[in-house]
C-alpha positions as CSV (number, residue, x, y, z in Angstrom):
1,M,339.3,91.4,-12.9
2,L,341.9,88.9,-11.9
3,I,343.9,89.3,-15.1
4,D,344.4,93.0,-14.2
5,D,345.8,92.0,-10.8
6,C,348.0,89.2,-12.3
7,L,349.5,91.2,-15.2
8,P,348.5,94.9,-15.3
9,R,351.3,95.8,-17.7
10,Y,351.9,93.9,-20.9
11,D,353.6,94.0,-24.3
12,A,351.0,92.0,-26.3
13,V,347.3,91.2,-25.8
14,E,344.8,89.1,-27.5
15,R,341.1,89.2,-26.7
16,H,338.1,87.1,-28.0
17,R,334.5,86.8,-26.9
18,I,331.4,84.8,-27.6
19,E,327.8,84.9,-26.5
20,V,326.5,81.7,-24.8
21,N,322.9,80.8,-24.1
22,A,323.5,79.3,-20.7
23,A,323.8,80.4,-17.1
24,S,327.2,81.6,-15.9
25,D,327.8,78.6,-13.6
26,L,327.4,76.2,-16.5
27,I,329.8,78.2,-18.6
28,Y,332.3,78.5,-15.9
29,D,332.2,74.8,-15.2
30,A,332.7,74.1,-19.0
31,A,335.7,76.5,-19.0
32,V,337.4,74.9,-16.0
33,N,336.8,71.5,-17.5
34,L,337.8,72.5,-21.1
35,D,339.0,69.7,-23.2
36,L,340.2,70.5,-26.7
37,S,341.2,67.0,-27.6
38,D,338.2,66.7,-30.1
39,S,339.4,69.7,-32.1
40,G,341.4,68.7,-35.1
41,I,342.6,72.3,-35.5
42,V,344.0,72.5,-32.0
43,R,345.6,69.0,-32.1
44,A,347.3,69.9,-35.4
45,L,348.6,73.3,-34.0
46,F,349.9,71.7,-30.8
47,R,351.6,68.9,-32.8
48,L,353.2,71.6,-35.0
49,R,354.4,73.4,-31.8
50,E,355.9,70.1,-30.5
51,L,357.7,69.3,-33.8
52,P,361.1,71.0,-32.9
53,G,361.2,68.8,-29.7
54,Y,360.8,65.7,-31.8
55,L,363.5,66.8,-34.1
56,R,366.0,67.7,-31.3
57,W,365.3,64.9,-28.9
58,K,364.1,61.3,-29.0
59,P,360.3,61.2,-29.4
60,S,359.9,59.7,-25.9
61,R,361.5,62.7,-24.4
62,A,359.6,65.3,-26.3
63,R,357.3,67.3,-24.0
64,Q,353.6,66.4,-24.7
65,V,351.4,69.4,-24.2
66,G,347.9,68.3,-23.2
67,L,344.6,69.7,-24.5
68,T,342.9,70.4,-21.1
69,L,343.5,73.1,-18.6
70,H,344.7,70.5,-16.2
71,D,347.2,69.2,-18.8
72,L,348.4,72.8,-19.3
73,M,349.0,73.1,-15.5
74,D,351.0,69.8,-15.6
75,N,353.1,71.4,-18.3
76,G,354.1,74.7,-16.6
77,F,350.9,76.8,-16.4
78,V,350.0,77.8,-12.8
79,M,346.6,78.8,-11.4
80,L,346.9,82.4,-10.5
81,G,343.4,83.0,-9.3
82,E,339.8,82.0,-9.5
83,R,336.5,83.6,-8.8
84,P,334.0,80.7,-9.2
85,T,331.4,81.4,-11.8
86,E,333.2,84.6,-12.9
87,E,336.8,84.3,-13.9
88,I,339.8,81.9,-13.9
89,A,343.4,83.1,-14.6
90,L,346.4,80.9,-15.5
91,G,349.9,82.0,-15.9
92,V,353.1,80.7,-17.5
93,V,356.7,81.9,-17.7
94,G,358.9,80.9,-20.6
95,R,360.9,81.7,-23.7
96,F,357.9,81.2,-25.9
97,W,359.9,82.0,-29.1
98,T,362.2,79.0,-28.6
99,P,361.6,75.4,-29.7
100,G,359.6,73.8,-26.9
101,G,358.8,77.2,-25.3
102,G,361.5,77.3,-22.6
103,I,358.9,76.9,-19.9
104,K,360.2,77.9,-16.4
105,H,358.2,76.2,-13.7
106,V,357.1,78.6,-11.0
107,D,354.3,78.6,-8.5
108,A,351.6,81.3,-8.1
109,S,353.6,83.3,-5.5
110,E,356.7,83.2,-7.6
111,F,354.9,84.3,-10.8
112,A,354.2,87.9,-9.7
113,A,357.8,88.5,-8.5
114,F,359.5,86.7,-11.4
115,S,361.7,89.2,-13.4
116,S,364.6,87.3,-14.9
117,P,365.8,88.8,-18.2
118,G,365.4,86.4,-21.2
119,Y,361.9,85.4,-20.3
120,A,358.3,86.5,-20.7
121,K,355.3,86.0,-18.5
122,A,351.8,85.3,-19.9
123,V,348.4,85.3,-18.3
124,W,345.4,83.6,-19.9
125,N,341.9,84.1,-18.5
126,F,338.3,83.2,-19.1
127,S,335.7,85.5,-17.7
128,V,331.9,85.2,-17.6
129,R,329.4,88.0,-17.4
130,E,325.6,87.7,-17.8
131,I,324.5,90.3,-20.3
132,A,320.8,89.5,-20.6
133,H,318.3,86.8,-19.4
134,A,319.8,83.5,-20.5
135,T,322.6,85.1,-22.4
136,T,326.1,85.3,-21.0
137,E,329.3,86.8,-22.5
138,L,332.3,84.5,-22.3
139,K,335.6,86.3,-22.9
140,T,339.2,85.1,-23.0
141,E,342.2,87.4,-22.9
142,T,345.9,86.6,-23.1
143,R,348.5,89.1,-22.0
144,V,352.3,88.8,-22.4
145,L,355.0,90.8,-20.6
146,C,358.5,90.5,-21.9
147,L,361.1,91.0,-19.2
148,D,363.8,92.7,-21.2
149,G,364.4,94.4,-24.5
150,S,366.0,91.3,-26.2
151,S,363.1,89.1,-25.1
152,R,360.6,91.7,-26.3
153,W,362.2,91.8,-29.8
154,R,362.3,88.0,-30.0
155,F,358.7,87.6,-28.8
156,K,357.4,90.2,-31.2
157,L,359.0,88.4,-34.1
158,Y,357.6,85.1,-32.9
159,W,354.2,86.7,-32.2
160,T,354.0,88.0,-35.8
161,L,354.1,84.5,-37.0
162,V,352.1,82.8,-34.2
163,A,349.3,85.2,-33.3
164,P,346.8,84.1,-36.0
165,F,347.2,80.4,-34.8
166,S,347.0,81.4,-31.2
167,G,343.7,83.2,-32.0
168,L,342.4,80.0,-33.6
169,I,343.1,78.0,-30.5
170,R,341.3,80.6,-28.3
171,M,338.3,80.7,-30.6
172,E,338.2,76.9,-30.6
173,A,338.2,77.0,-26.8
174,L,335.4,79.5,-26.7
175,R,333.3,77.4,-29.1
176,A,334.0,74.2,-27.2
177,I,332.9,75.9,-23.9
178,K,329.8,77.3,-25.6
179,R,328.8,73.8,-27.0
180,T,329.3,72.1,-23.6
181,A,327.5,74.8,-21.6
182,E,324.5,75.1,-24.0
183,A,324.2,71.3,-24.1
184,K,324.0,71.2,-20.3
185,A,321.5,74.0,-20.3
186,I,319.2,72.2,-22.7
187,S,319.5,68.8,-20.9
188,G,318.8,70.6,-17.6
């Protein structure tokens, strides 16, 4: 899997899965074009994440994190790999435990080699695998590697508080992909 190539070692991992009654190409297309802007839960959690930026800076300067994969890439995520109809992997480097996330903009080639202390690297994937006729498994996995002991300690404290909400976002993403793919499968 791409995620194994992108981040084989990690300090934290989160995995979620769902079964979808649609072909893998429809599911993959729905994942690549994921839009969580209709999810009140996700909008609220992203607004909460942005709150420290609004308190520290003028609202016009606060970084607005989008609710599509393309918006995420505009805000520091980078496409690490893609196997059409099977898997997509995005990466991000940052100080996730700080207000605003401390995102460090790197390209895909810089991501693998990035090793500066004080940061963590994360990879988020979606993978698709047909498990029966007209039933496909959609999985998402997030891995985080902290690049030094101090970052690891800070991230673990942060993750203790954030992990349940992170899981909600990922489950919302899986449900949104499922709805979109199954609707396309029905409409033909």
